[in-house]
C-alpha positions in Angstrom: -43.4 -19.2 25.3 -46.5 -23.3 23.7 -47.3 -22.2 27.5 -46.8 -25.4 29.6 -50.0 -26.1 31.7 -50.7 -23.0 33.7 -53.0 -23.2 36.8 -56.0 -21.7 34.9 -56.3 -23.7 31.7 -58.2 -21.9 29.2 -56.7 -18.8 27.5 -53.3 -19.8 28.5 -52.9 -23.0 26.8 -52.4 -26.5 28.5 -48.9 -27.6 28.2 -46.8 -28.5 31.2 -47.6 -26.8 34.6 -44.1 -27.5 35.8 -42.7 -24.9 33.3 -44.7 -22.2 35.1 -42.5 -22.7 38.0 -39.2 -21.0 37.4 -37.4 -23.0 40.0 -39.0 -26.4 39.5 -36.6 -29.3 38.8 -33.7 -27.9 41.0 -32.9 -30.0 44.0 -32.6 -28.5 47.5 -28.8 -28.7 47.1 -28.8 -26.9 43.8 -31.0 -24.1 45.3 -28.8 -23.8 48.2 -25.6 -23.5 45.9 -27.5 -20.8 43.7 -28.5 -18.8 46.7 -25.5 -19.3 48.8 -27.4 -20.2 51.8 -28.9 -23.3 53.6 -32.4 -24.5 52.8 -35.0 -22.6 54.7 -37.3 -24.8 56.8 -40.8 -24.5 58.5 -40.6 -22.6 61.6 -37.3 -20.8 60.9 -37.1 -17.4 62.1 -36.3 -15.0 59.0 -36.3 -11.7 61.0 -36.2 -10.3 64.5 -37.3 -7.0 65.9 -38.6 -5.4 69.0 -42.1 -6.0 67.7 -41.4 -9.7 67.5 -40.3 -12.5 65.0 -41.2 -13.2 61.3 -41.1 -17.0 60.6 -41.4 -19.0 57.5 -44.9 -20.0 58.6 -45.8 -16.2 58.7 -44.6 -15.9 55.2 -46.6 -19.0 53.9 -49.7 -17.6 55.6 -49.2 -14.4 53.9 -48.7 -15.9 50.5 -51.9 -17.8 50.9 -53.2 -21.4 50.4 -53.7 -21.2 46.7 -50.2 -20.2 45.8 -48.8 -22.8 48.1 -51.1 -25.4 46.7 -49.9 -24.5 43.1 -46.4 -24.7 44.2 -47.0 -28.1 46.0 -48.6 -29.7 43.0 -45.8 -28.4 40.6 -43.1 -29.9 43.0 -45.0 -33.2 43.3 -45.5 -33.3 39.5 -41.8 -32.7 38.9 -40.7 -35.4 41.2 -43.3 -38.0 39.8 -42.4 -37.4 36.1 -38.7 -37.4 36.8 -39.1 -40.8 38.6 -41.2 -42.1 35.7 -38.8 -40.9 33.0 -35.5 -40.7 34.5 -34.0 -43.1 32.0 -35.4 -41.3 29.0 -34.3 -37.8 29.6 -30.5 -36.8 29.4 -30.3 -33.5 31.3 -26.8 -32.8 30.2 -27.8 -33.0 26.5 -30.7 -30.6 27.2 -28.4 -28.2 29.0 -25.9 -28.3 26.1 -28.8 -27.5 23.8 -29.6 -24.3 25.8 -25.9 -23.4 25.9 -25.9 -23.6 22.0 -29.0 -21.3 22.1 -27.1 -18.9 24.2 -24.2 -18.9 21.7 -26.7 -18.1 18.9 -27.9 -15.1 20.7 -24.4 -13.8 21.2 -23.8 -14.7 24.7 -25.6 -15.0 28.1 -26.3 -11.3 28.5 -28.2 -11.1 25.2 -30.0 -14.5 26.1 -31.0 -13.2 29.5 -32.5 -10.1 27.8 -34.5 -12.3 25.5 -35.8 -14.4 28.5 -36.7 -11.0 30.5 -38.8 -9.9 27.4 -40.7 -13.2 27.1 -40.9 -14.2 30.8 -40.0 -11.4 33.3 -38.0 -12.8 36.2 -36.8 -15.8 34.3 -33.1 -16.7 34.7 -30.9 -18.9 32.6 -30.8 -21.5 35.3 -34.5 -21.4 35.8 -35.0 -21.7 31.9 -32.8 -24.8 31.8 -34.9 -26.3 34.6 -38.0 -25.4 32.6 -36.7 -27.3 29.5 -36.1 -30.3 31.6 -39.7 -30.2 33.0 -41.2 -29.6 29.6 -39.3 -32.7 28.3 -40.8 -34.8 31.1 -44.3 -33.4 30.4 -44.0 -33.9 26.7 -42.9 -37.6 27.1 -45.9 -38.3 29.5 -48.5 -36.8 27.4 -47.2 -38.4 24.2 -47.4 -41.8 26.0 -50.8 -40.9 27.5 -52.2 -39.9 24.1 -50.5 -42.8 22.4 -48.6 -40.5 20.0 -46.1 -43.0 18.5 -43.2 -42.1 16.2 -45.2 -43.5 13.3 -48.2 -41.4 14.2 -46.2 -38.2 14.6 -44.4 -38.8 11.2 -47.9 -39.5 9.4 -49.2 -36.1 10.7 -46.6 -34.0 8.8 -45.2 -33.4 5.3 -41.7 -32.5 4.4 -41.8 -29.6 1.9 -39.8 -27.0 0.0 -41.1 -24.0 -1.9 -40.3 -21.1 -4.1 -42.1 -17.9 -3.2 -42.8 -15.2 -5.9 -44.2 -12.2 -3.9 -46.3 -9.4 -5.4 -47.7 -6.1 -4.2 -51.4 -5.1 -5.1 -51.4 -1.8 -3.4 -48.5 -0.4 -5.4 -46.7 1.0 -2.3 -43.6 -1.0 -3.1 -42.4 0.3 -6.4 -39.7 -2.5 -6.7 -42.3 -5.3 -6.0 -43.8 -7.2 -8.8 -47.5 -6.8 -9.7 -49.7 -9.8 -9.3 -49.7 -10.4 -13.0 -45.9 -10.2 -13.2 -45.6 -12.5 -10.3 -47.9 -15.0 -11.8 -46.1 -15.0 -15.1 -42.7 -15.5 -13.3 -44.1 -18.3 -11.2 -45.5 -20.0 -14.3 -42.0 -19.6 -16.0 -40.3 -21.2 -13.1 -42.7 -24.1 -13.0 -42.1 -24.6 -16.8 -38.3 -24.8 -16.1 -38.9 -27.3 -13.3 -41.0 -29.3 -15.7 -38.1 -29.3 -18.1 -35.7 -30.7 -15.5 -34.4 -27.7 -13.7 -33.1 -28.2 -10.1 -35.6 -27.2 -7.6 -33.1 -26.1 -5.0 -31.1 -24.0 -7.4 -34.2 -22.2 -8.8 -35.3 -21.7 -5.0 -31.9 -20.2 -4.0 -31.9 -17.8 -7.1 -35.6 -16.8 -7.2 -37.5 -17.3 -4.0 -38.6 -14.2 -2.1 -38.7 -16.2 1.0 -35.1 -15.4 1.9 -35.0 -17.7 4.9 -35.8 -20.9 3.1 -34.1 -19.8 -0.1 -30.8 -20.0 1.8 -31.6 -23.8 2.3 -32.7 -24.5 -1.3 -36.3 -23.7 -0.4 -36.5 -26.3 2.2 -39.1 -25.8 4.9 -38.5 -29.1 6.8 -41.4 -31.1 8.3 -44.7 -29.1 8.2 -47.5 -29.9 10.6 -51.1 -28.9 10.0 -51.9 -25.4 11.2 -48.5 -24.0 10.7 -49.0 -22.6 7.2 -51.8 -20.6 5.6 -54.7 -22.7 4.4 -53.9 -22.5 0.6 -50.3 -23.6 1.1 -51.2 -26.4 3.7 -54.0 -27.8 1.5 -52.0 -28.2 -1.5 -48.8 -29.6 0.4 -50.9 -32.4 2.0 -52.6 -33.2 -1.4 -49.3 -33.7 -3.2 -47.7 -37.1 -3.6 -44.2 -37.6 -2.6 -41.8 -35.9 -5.1 -44.6 -34.1 -6.8 -44.3 -30.4 -7.5 -47.4 -28.1 -7.5 -48.6 -25.5 -10.0 -48.3 -21.9 -8.5 -50.6 -21.5 -5.5 -51.7 -18.1 -4.5 -51.8 -17.0 -0.9 -51.6 -13.6 0.8 -47.8 -13.7 0.5 -47.6 -14.3 -3.3 -47.4 -17.5 -5.5 -45.9 -20.6 -4.1 -44.4 -23.4 -6.2 -44.5 -26.3 -3.6 -42.4 -29.5 -3.6 -43.4 -32.3 -1.4 -40.3 -34.0 -0.4 -39.9 -37.8 -0.5 -39.2 -38.6 3.1 -39.5 -41.6 5.4 -39.5 -42.0 9.1 -35.9 -43.0 9.1 -35.0 -39.6 7.5 -36.3 -37.7 10.6 -34.0 -37.2 13.4 -35.0 -37.9 17.1 -35.2 -34.2 17.7 -37.5 -33.6 14.7 -39.8 -36.5 15.8 -39.9 -35.2 19.4 -40.7 -31.7 18.1 -43.7 -33.0 16.0 -44.9 -35.1 19.0 -44.9 -32.0 21.1 -47.0 -30.1 18.6 -49.4 -33.0 18.5 -49.6 -33.0 22.3 -50.3 -29.3 22.3 -53.0 -29.5 19.8 -54.6 -32.4 21.6 -54.4 -30.4 25.0 -55.9 -27.3 23.4 -58.7 -29.2 21.7 -59.6 -31.4 24.8 -58.2 -29.7 27.8 -60.3 -32.2 30.0 -58.1 -35.0 28.7 -55.1 -33.3 30.1 -56.6 -32.9 33.5 -57.6 -36.6 33.5 -53.9 -37.4 32.5 -52.7 -35.7 35.5 -55.4 -37.3 37.8 -54.3 -40.8 36.5 -50.7 -40.0 37.2 -51.4 -39.0 40.7 -53.3 -42.1 41.2 -50.5 -44.3 39.8 -48.1 -42.9 42.2 -50.5 -42.8 45.1 -50.0 -39.1 45.7 -51.9 -37.7 48.7 -52.1 -34.1 49.8 -52.1 -34.1 53.6 -53.4 -30.6 54.1 -57.1 -30.4 53.6 -57.3 -26.9 52.1 -54.4 -27.7 49.7 -56.0 -31.1 48.8 -59.3 -29.4 48.1 -57.7 -26.6 46.0 -55.7 -29.1 43.9 -58.6 -31.3 43.3 -60.8 -28.5 42.2 -58.1 -26.7 40.1 -56.1 -29.5 38.5 -57.8 -33.0 39.1 -61.4 -32.5 38.6 -62.0 -31.8 34.9 -65.4 -30.1 35.2 -64.7 -27.9 38.1 -61.1 -27.0 36.9 -62.5 -25.9 33.4 -65.3 -24.0 35.1 -62.9 -22.2 37.3 -60.7 -21.4 34.3 -63.6 -19.7 32.5 -64.4 -17.7 35.6 -60.8 -16.5 35.8 -60.7 -15.6 32.2 -64.2 -15.2 30.6 -62.6 -14.1 27.3 -61.0 -17.5 27.0 -64.3 -19.1 26.0 -64.3 -17.1 22.8 -60.6 -17.9 21.9 -59.8 -20.3 19.1 -58.6 -23.3 21.1 -56.6 -24.6 18.1 -54.6 -21.3 17.5 -50.9 -21.8 17.8 -49.3 -20.5 21.0 -45.9 -19.2 21.4 -43.5 -20.0 24.2 -40.0 -18.9 25.4 -38.6 -22.2 24.2 -39.7 -21.6 20.8 -38.3 -18.1 20.7 -34.9 -19.5 21.8 -35.0 -22.1 19.0 -36.0 -19.8 16.2 -33.2 -18.6 14.0 -33.4 -15.5 11.9 -33.7 -17.4 8.7 -36.6 -19.5 10.1 -38.5 -16.3 11.1 -38.1 -15.2 7.5 -39.5 -18.5 6.3 -42.6 -18.3 8.5 -43.3 -14.6 7.5 -43.3 -15.5 3.8 -44.7 -19.0 3.8 -47.4 -18.8 6.2 
């Protein structure tokens, strides 16, 4: 699940740290209701025996300073961002979005199974809290990086395509050969030049079954989402222009750049584009994300009273050079990873429909 800012930055992907905390975003009252017990406080006795007591302090000492520091930073971040954007996020709407996702998966049991596969230990309630945390972080980074609606829209193209697939190895006897596919693609382009309806041709002829059901529509496409040949051509086209057949590893694409304006994009679509731009920016310049959090802590005059926790948070999250160096030590392989490679997250898994998955397989 574009992984929201984990404690060690490289190799995991900088997105919102709060999302790493399954329970972040829940109030003490909500947690008490979900567990059916009162909130545990420092010094509380958790167990008694002839050998002595076990208190919450013992548990915290066993957990270790680093984990407590991580949790402390996550909770502080949640509180600060919620205060900053409390008027911009509708939690009820976000929860309703998750409820619709649950329905699409055939009920809560199936949805829970999906969550367990992608994030073991994740619950539906925790996932809802994560979505809220993600929304707060996305808003903050979009503001910090000055990603406006106009900038987001200018970074994408709305496109449709017709895919004519082929098989070069001959394993699929029913598939077209490369030569046959090219001939068919050229014929379809000629029909379009003569005034044929793009959507109808896509529905009847495209081998991308996902987008074919939607008249070939792919929606708004960001850079990095499609294979290079497809992306290059789409971003070269003028609004309303249809390309000649473009070859990729998936076959021949006939690409239509839709004529769209900012007003045509829904609020959800613009926010999704902004989130992608935020993730790209963070992956390319992780030190900027660390500076963003440092600036936020200073804006809200946050102070960590425990010296060990303060030192750990400063080195791990707020000092860009030290934090990135620590990340490399934690995951040496991260230095060799492509920072711009797309990451997947649970939120994206939950939002993907079967038809969209088909479109990605064939169009990318």
